[in-house]
C-alpha angles and dihedrals in degrees: 000000000000091000092056092053090053090052094053096041096080091054093051092045092049092049092050095046094049094045091047091051091050089049096051094038095066128211122354124228104206101192097028107041135228129264089233124015108193099175090070090057090045092055091047090051093050093047090050094047101040106018127234094309086092094055095105091045090053090053091048091048090051092048093050091045092052088051097044102038106023099036094234118150112265096221095046118132094214093052091049092049091051095047093048092048089048090058095046094065097062092041092051093047094050092045093051092047090052090048091054091041095244096124099099100117094164126049100194103307094335122098118235100221098184091060090050092049091047090050091052093049094044092047091049092048094050093044093048093050093046091047091049094052093042092048091046090051092049092050094044090057090057093240092128130035096226136112125217123222097205098206094048091044095050094042095048096044094044093049094045093046094048093048093045093049094046094049095049097039095047091046089049095046094049100037116009102044094049088048092052093044091052102040103024107028094159094066096040114116117256097215 
């Protein structure tokens, strides 16, 4: 019985972290970008802590958050496309860092900040490019009456994504991860 509760705990934690970051982040501006986009950092944090088994939960948390906090329809194709593409960026960044063996964020008990900064920049870059192509596709199909200024879009998204990732990841590295390692060592990541 205790083992089953430990298996569901990462999913609940992921859902709560992503929803909380959406809540404190404020409204989203899909074709303009935000100054700080905390949910991207929250997804990166959850993928680092619990692996990719929480990928679907992160998408569901984003979908519910868009519905609860931004008044978007829950069963909307555009919202689903944006939330799925928003979860692909962090997963792709972490996977590529693991492939190139840059995913050692702790050297013993010491935090390796340059790997964390590189993760934030790579995640923001992947997410910005994915968001740009997805938004361009949505607009080109005539589903939304918007225009995209590519330089403003890329600049705003990249800046907001980098700041959001850095804020969440540094807070997590300095506060959340030590808390989990001390109080919940069974669910702490091994690498």
